[in-house]
Kinemage of the C-alpha trace (Angstrom):
@kinemage 1
@onewidth
@group {chain A} dominant
@subgroup {mainchain}
@vectorlist {calphas} color= white
{ca met a 1} P 93.876 108.912 71.595
{ca glu a 2} L 96.923 110.700 72.943
{ca asn a 3} L 96.597 111.454 76.642
{ca pro a 4} L 97.503 115.115 77.303
{ca asn a 5} L 97.787 114.376 81.045
{ca leu a 6} L 100.034 111.338 80.716
{ca val a 7} L 103.184 112.873 82.203
{ca ser a 8} L 101.336 114.189 85.260
{ca asp a 9} L 99.261 110.987 85.625
{ca ala a 10} L 102.399 108.846 85.488
{ca phe a 11} L 104.213 111.190 87.885
{ca lys a 12} L 101.444 110.799 90.483
{ca val a 13} L 101.723 106.994 90.338
{ca ile a 14} L 105.514 107.072 90.474
{ca arg a 15} L 105.676 109.662 93.258
{ca lys a 16} L 103.249 107.621 95.369
{ca his a 17} L 105.539 104.588 95.208
{ca glu a 18} L 108.969 106.197 95.119
{ca gly a 19} L 108.557 108.906 97.718
{ca phe a 20} L 111.302 111.521 97.894
{ca lys a 21} L 114.806 111.229 99.255
{ca pro a 22} L 117.094 114.269 99.030
{ca glu a 23} L 120.340 112.284 99.300
{ca pro a 24} L 121.657 109.363 97.253
{ca tyr a 25} L 120.457 105.982 98.518
{ca gln a 26} L 120.575 102.384 97.387
{ca asp a 27} L 117.278 101.048 96.087
{ca thr a 28} L 116.038 97.502 96.663
{ca gly a 29} L 118.362 96.329 93.871
{ca lys a 30} L 121.330 98.028 95.584
{ca lys a 31} L 121.571 100.626 92.795
{ca trp a 32} L 122.363 104.234 93.659
{ca thr a 33} L 119.310 106.430 93.287
{ca ile a 34} L 118.228 109.923 94.333
{ca gly a 35} L 115.127 112.079 94.600
{ca ile a 36} L 112.010 110.405 93.245
{ca gly a 37} L 113.539 107.070 92.258
{ca thr a 38} L 116.005 108.530 89.747
{ca leu a 39} L 118.760 106.058 88.956
{ca ile a 40} L 122.222 107.634 89.063
{ca gly a 41} L 123.922 106.489 85.880
{ca lys a 42} L 123.690 102.699 85.933
{ca gly a 43} L 123.499 102.742 89.709
{ca thr a 44} L 127.084 101.774 90.445
{ca glu a 45} L 129.334 103.246 93.112
{ca ala a 46} L 131.535 104.685 90.335
{ca asp a 47} L 128.493 106.346 88.740
{ca leu a 48} L 127.535 107.884 92.075
{ca lys a 49} L 131.049 109.250 92.668
{ca ala a 50} L 131.199 110.717 89.150
{ca ser a 51} L 127.745 112.316 89.444
{ca pro a 52} L 126.856 115.830 90.594
{ca phe a 53} L 124.882 114.165 93.415
{ca tyr a 54} L 127.873 112.677 95.241
{ca lys a 55} L 127.776 113.819 98.880
{ca lys a 56} L 125.047 116.307 97.958
{ca lys a 57} L 121.347 116.844 98.598
{ca ile a 58} L 118.667 118.000 96.187
{ca asp a 59} L 115.353 119.650 96.930
{ca glu a 60} L 112.011 118.177 95.941
{ca ala a 61} L 111.454 120.673 93.103
{ca thr a 62} L 114.748 119.587 91.500
{ca ala a 63} L 113.863 115.919 92.009
{ca gln a 64} L 110.482 116.488 90.370
{ca lys a 65} L 112.062 118.239 87.376
{ca ile a 66} L 114.486 115.332 86.895
{ca ala a 67} L 111.700 112.758 87.287
{ca leu a 68} L 109.435 114.520 84.774
{ca gly a 69} L 112.252 114.486 82.220
{ca asp a 70} L 112.828 110.775 82.853
{ca ile a 71} L 109.088 110.096 82.537
{ca ser a 72} L 109.009 111.779 79.117
{ca lys a 73} L 111.865 109.528 77.977
{ca lys a 74} L 110.046 106.445 79.318
{ca ile a 75} L 106.889 107.450 77.419
{ca asp a 76} L 108.885 107.644 74.180
{ca leu a 77} L 110.546 104.284 74.884
{ca thr a 78} L 107.254 102.609 75.762
{ca lys a 79} L 105.539 103.931 72.640
{ca arg a 80} L 108.406 102.558 70.533
{ca leu a 81} L 108.133 99.150 72.239
{ca leu a 82} L 104.337 98.878 72.097
{ca gly a 83} L 103.600 101.031 69.061
{ca gly a 84} L 102.210 104.522 69.548
{ca pro a 85} L 98.662 103.808 68.343
{ca thr a 86} L 98.478 100.683 70.516
{ca phe a 87} L 99.695 102.524 73.606
{ca asp a 88} L 97.380 105.459 72.877
{ca ser a 89} L 94.401 103.072 72.716
{ca phe a 90} L 94.914 102.063 76.373
{ca ser a 91} L 92.993 103.741 79.177
{ca pro a 92} L 94.762 106.645 80.911
{ca glu a 93} L 95.045 104.476 84.055
{ca leu a 94} L 96.845 101.690 82.210
{ca gln a 95} L 99.084 104.158 80.388
{ca ala a 96} L 100.196 105.703 83.697
{ca gln a 97} L 100.832 102.276 85.252
{ca ile a 98} L 102.813 101.074 82.234
{ca ile a 99} L 104.974 104.196 82.395
{ca ser a 100} L 105.476 103.564 86.116
{ca gly a 101} L 106.627 100.049 85.205
{ca ala a 102} L 108.964 101.457 82.559
{ca tyr a 103} L 110.364 103.929 85.095
{ca arg a 104} L 111.351 100.986 87.312
{ca gly a 105} L 112.441 98.870 84.342
{ca asp a 106} L 109.880 96.091 84.960
{ca ile a 107} L 107.806 96.374 81.812
{ca thr a 108} L 110.613 97.058 79.370
{ca gly a 109} L 112.408 93.906 80.501
{ca ser a 110} L 109.479 91.643 79.671
{ca pro a 111} L 109.131 91.102 75.910
{ca lys a 112} L 106.346 88.560 76.424
{ca thr a 113} L 104.287 91.023 78.501
{ca leu a 114} L 104.789 93.677 75.819
{ca ser a 115} L 103.678 91.243 73.118
{ca leu a 116} L 100.544 90.296 75.050
{ca leu a 117} L 99.708 93.975 75.597
{ca arg a 118} L 100.099 94.644 71.860
{ca glu a 119} L 97.670 91.791 71.205
{ca gly a 120} L 95.133 93.185 73.689
{ca lys a 121} L 95.469 90.098 75.910
{ca phe a 122} L 95.372 92.035 79.153
{ca gln a 123} L 94.599 89.168 81.558
{ca glu a 124} L 97.481 87.121 80.176
{ca ala a 125} L 99.787 90.171 80.208
{ca ser a 126} L 99.015 90.805 83.882
{ca lys a 127} L 99.954 87.238 84.802
{ca glu a 128} L 103.108 87.280 82.689
{ca phe a 129} L 104.170 90.605 84.199
{ca leu a 130} L 104.256 89.001 87.661
{ca asn a 131} L 105.898 85.825 86.383
{ca asn a 132} L 109.447 86.873 87.140
{ca lys a 133} L 112.194 86.393 89.668
{ca glu a 134} L 112.234 90.023 90.871
{ca tyr a 135} L 108.526 89.928 91.742
{ca arg a 136} L 108.853 86.617 93.602
{ca ala a 137} L 111.865 87.901 95.564
{ca ala a 138} L 110.056 91.167 96.411
{ca lys a 139} L 106.974 89.237 97.520
{ca lys a 140} L 109.074 86.978 99.722
{ca ser a 141} L 111.010 89.871 101.291
{ca gly a 142} L 107.945 92.060 101.781
{ca ser a 143} L 109.455 94.820 99.637
{ca gly a 144} L 107.173 97.577 98.363
{ca val a 145} L 108.203 96.592 94.844
{ca ala a 146} L 105.795 93.637 94.990
{ca gly a 147} L 102.801 95.862 95.765
{ca arg a 148} L 103.757 98.270 93.021
{ca met a 149} L 104.047 95.459 90.482
{ca glu a 150} L 100.719 94.019 91.644
{ca glu a 151} L 99.104 97.427 91.081
{ca val a 152} L 100.433 97.509 87.505
{ca ala a 153} L 99.230 93.937 86.925
{ca ala a 154} L 95.773 94.636 88.392
{ca thr a 155} L 95.383 97.633 86.086
{ca met a 156} L 96.359 95.467 83.118
{ca ala a 157} L 93.851 92.797 84.134
{ca ala a 158} L 91.068 95.386 84.457
{ca glu a 159} L 91.679 96.827 80.975
{ca lys a 160} L 89.040 96.040 78.380
{ca pro a 161} L 90.048 95.576 74.758
{ca val a 162} L 88.925 98.427 72.545
{ca asp a 163} L 86.481 97.207 69.930
{ca phe a 164} L 87.419 97.763 66.310
{ca thr a 165} L 84.954 100.608 65.707
{ca lys a 166} L 86.186 102.568 68.732
{ca ala a 167} L 89.793 101.910 67.758
{ca val a 168} L 89.159 103.326 64.277
{ca glu a 169} L 87.336 106.339 65.742
{ca arg a 170} L 90.203 107.005 68.159
{ca arg a 171} L 92.742 106.726 65.357
{ca leu a 172} L 90.795 109.097 63.112
{ca met a 173} L 90.469 111.570 65.979
{ca gln a 174} L 94.231 111.353 66.563
{ca asp a 175} L 94.860 112.224 62.927
{ca lys a 176} L 92.147 114.908 63.137
{ca val a 177} L 90.358 113.376 60.163
{ca ile a 178} L 87.035 113.724 61.958
{ca pro a 179} L 86.164 117.349 62.834
């Protein structure tokens, strides 16, 4: 069933991890970012200099508006990658965590994790999600990225597959076939 609170749920998760920085900064991947983890272009120095953020500050309300727009785009992308009905069958907690992962680019860069999620193999998906070079490097360096990825993976692992009857009921409710 479509989650009417998804944007705000995802924003809370993202805001908790990203914090707020009013000036451009380089993230852990050395990409230029501003506000609430908003990538500036592709994160290059040239993108920063060509942006309206170069040598400027933004307030938190502006950062939130930008982040909410980015979150909406990540929801659309994630639904295309996973399939809308599949994504909508996940718990609100998992939906918010997956969108947080898409916001960072973790989940969208892992076709095997996406495949396992589509199949409802949540334990396997959680392990695969952490089976990557960025996670291992973040773990080794003590970066906050590792904890964030572990939170996404733990939420995946805790997800229970929806049984067929509930899945059909949810789908019918989505299409408003059942009054």
